[in-house]
C-alpha positions in Angstrom: 181.7 -14.1 83.9 185.4 -15.1 83.9 187.7 -12.1 84.7 189.3 -12.1 81.2 186.0 -12.3 79.3 185.1 -9.4 77.0 181.6 -8.1 77.5 179.5 -8.3 74.4 176.8 -5.8 73.4 173.3 -6.9 74.0 171.0 -8.0 71.1 168.6 -5.3 72.3 168.8 -2.3 70.0 168.3 0.1 73.0 171.3 -1.5 74.8 173.5 -1.5 71.7 172.6 2.2 71.1 173.7 3.0 74.6 176.8 0.9 74.5 178.1 1.5 71.0 176.3 4.6 69.6 174.0 5.0 66.6 176.6 4.2 64.1 176.6 0.5 65.2 172.9 0.1 64.5 171.1 -0.4 61.2 168.1 1.7 60.2 165.8 -1.1 61.3 167.5 -1.3 64.7 167.2 2.5 65.2 163.5 2.3 64.3 163.2 -0.6 66.8 164.2 1.8 69.6 161.2 3.9 68.8 158.7 1.3 67.6 157.0 -1.8 69.0 158.0 -5.2 67.6 156.8 -5.9 64.1 156.0 -2.3 63.3 159.4 -1.4 62.0 159.5 -4.1 59.3 155.9 -3.3 58.3 156.6 0.4 57.9 159.9 -0.1 56.0 158.2 -2.6 53.7 155.3 -0.2 53.0 157.4 2.9 52.4 160.4 1.2 50.8 163.1 3.4 52.3 163.8 5.3 55.5 163.8 8.5 53.5 160.2 7.9 52.2 159.2 6.9 55.7 160.5 10.2 57.1 158.0 12.2 55.0 154.9 10.5 56.5 152.8 12.3 59.1 151.8 11.2 62.6 148.2 10.8 61.3 149.4 8.4 58.6 151.4 6.3 61.1 148.3 6.1 63.4 145.4 5.8 60.9 147.1 3.9 58.0 149.5 1.7 60.0 147.9 1.2 63.3 150.5 2.8 65.6 149.4 4.1 68.9 149.0 7.9 69.1 152.0 8.4 71.4 154.2 6.1 69.2 153.1 7.8 66.0 153.8 11.3 67.5 157.2 10.1 68.8 158.3 8.8 65.4 157.1 11.9 63.5 158.9 14.1 66.1 162.1 12.2 65.7 162.1 12.7 61.9 161.2 16.4 62.3 164.1 16.9 64.6 166.4 15.4 62.0 165.1 17.7 59.3 165.5 20.7 61.5 169.1 19.9 62.2 169.8 19.5 58.5 167.8 22.6 57.7 169.4 25.1 60.0 169.7 28.5 58.4 172.9 29.7 56.8 175.2 31.3 59.3 175.4 35.1 58.9 178.8 36.1 57.6 179.4 32.9 55.7 181.0 33.5 52.3 179.1 32.1 49.3 181.0 32.0 46.0 179.5 29.0 44.0 176.1 27.7 43.2 176.9 24.2 44.5 177.5 25.7 47.9 173.8 26.9 47.9 172.8 23.4 46.6 174.6 21.6 49.4 173.1 23.8 52.1 169.5 23.6 50.9 169.3 20.1 49.4 168.5 18.1 52.5 166.1 20.7 53.7 164.1 21.1 50.5 164.3 18.0 48.4 161.6 16.0 50.2 159.0 18.8 50.6 155.7 18.2 49.0 155.2 21.9 48.1 157.5 24.3 46.4 159.3 26.7 48.8 160.9 29.9 47.6 163.8 31.4 49.6 165.9 34.5 49.2 169.5 34.6 50.6 170.7 38.2 51.1 174.3 38.9 50.6 176.6 41.9 51.3 179.0 43.4 48.8 181.6 40.7 49.5 179.1 37.8 49.0 178.8 37.2 52.7 175.4 36.0 54.0 173.3 38.6 55.8 170.4 36.3 56.4 167.8 34.2 54.5 164.1 34.9 54.1 161.4 32.4 53.2 159.2 34.2 50.7 156.4 31.8 49.7 155.1 28.2 49.7 153.2 26.8 46.7 153.5 26.5 43.0 155.9 29.2 41.8 154.1 31.9 39.9 154.6 35.6 39.3 151.5 36.4 41.5 152.8 34.2 44.4 156.4 35.5 44.3 155.8 39.3 44.3 158.9 41.6 43.9 157.8 43.5 47.0 158.1 40.4 49.2 161.5 39.6 47.8 163.1 43.0 47.8 161.7 44.7 50.9 163.7 42.5 53.4 166.8 43.0 51.2 166.3 46.8 51.2 165.9 46.8 55.0 169.1 44.8 55.3 171.0 47.0 52.8 171.9 43.9 50.8 174.0 44.2 47.7 172.6 41.1 46.1 170.3 38.1 46.6 170.4 34.5 45.6 167.0 32.9 44.9 166.4 29.2 45.8 163.4 27.0 45.4 162.7 23.2 45.2 160.9 21.0 42.7 158.9 18.3 44.6 159.1 16.1 41.5 162.8 15.8 42.0 163.6 17.2 38.5 165.3 20.6 38.8 164.8 21.6 35.2 163.3 25.1 35.3 159.7 25.5 34.3 158.4 28.4 32.1 157.1 29.9 35.3 160.6 29.7 36.9 162.0 31.6 33.9 159.2 34.2 34.1 159.6 34.8 37.8 163.4 35.0 37.5 163.3 37.5 34.6 160.9 39.7 36.5 162.9 39.7 39.7 166.1 40.4 37.8 164.5 43.4 36.2 163.3 44.8 39.5 166.6 44.1 41.1 168.3 46.3 38.4 165.9 49.1 39.2 166.4 49.0 43.0 170.2 48.3 42.8 170.1 44.8 44.4 171.2 42.3 41.9 169.9 38.8 41.6 173.1 36.9 41.6 171.6 33.4 40.9 168.5 31.3 41.0 169.2 27.7 42.2 166.5 25.1 41.6 166.8 22.1 43.9 165.9 18.6 42.8 166.6 15.1 44.1 170.4 15.0 44.2 170.7 17.6 41.4 170.3 21.3 40.9 170.1 23.8 38.1 171.8 27.2 38.4 170.5 30.0 36.2 173.9 31.7 36.6 175.8 28.6 35.5 173.6 28.3 32.5 174.2 31.8 31.5 170.6 32.8 32.1 171.6 35.5 34.7 174.3 38.1 34.1 176.2 39.5 37.1 
């Protein structure tokens, strides 16, 4: 190579990832780092988007799409690590003032789940986070979300208030009749035990509904 020549990144995705970082690679190139030739285009074509692909299981990759066991596990693990980074719990002491702050924190973690997940965020008297508690998984009903499971952790933490959060796998955050029923029940219990339900935020695909913002909860 002439002394004044500028080295060019290799066409190999692995080499370009090493030399230039992930920002320089397309989604297909990043998949090529993990997958054998041909598999990346086949998977992207089948699922239609990287986001949809990320929700598939290792068993689907292996059984439905012919990936080897190790490759299927490696791909599923890579997506799981990404979700865990996005889904880290709210840092204790963080101040929460608005419903959209709750939405921004939980959106990436909850929007692609195939089941409803119900979470309680416990706050002190100055709206600072104490911790969050995962209450239940499954279709939201009064029997599944029992006041005891919601308020016992909050009582132990001496919380002044809680924010309720759950997702709608359909992507539509419009509250169901069951959502209204559960919220009303928990608000009533909260008044009795002196731990106020400050909001209930329903997470959809890129959207949310806040019971507080709609005037359905009084604080």
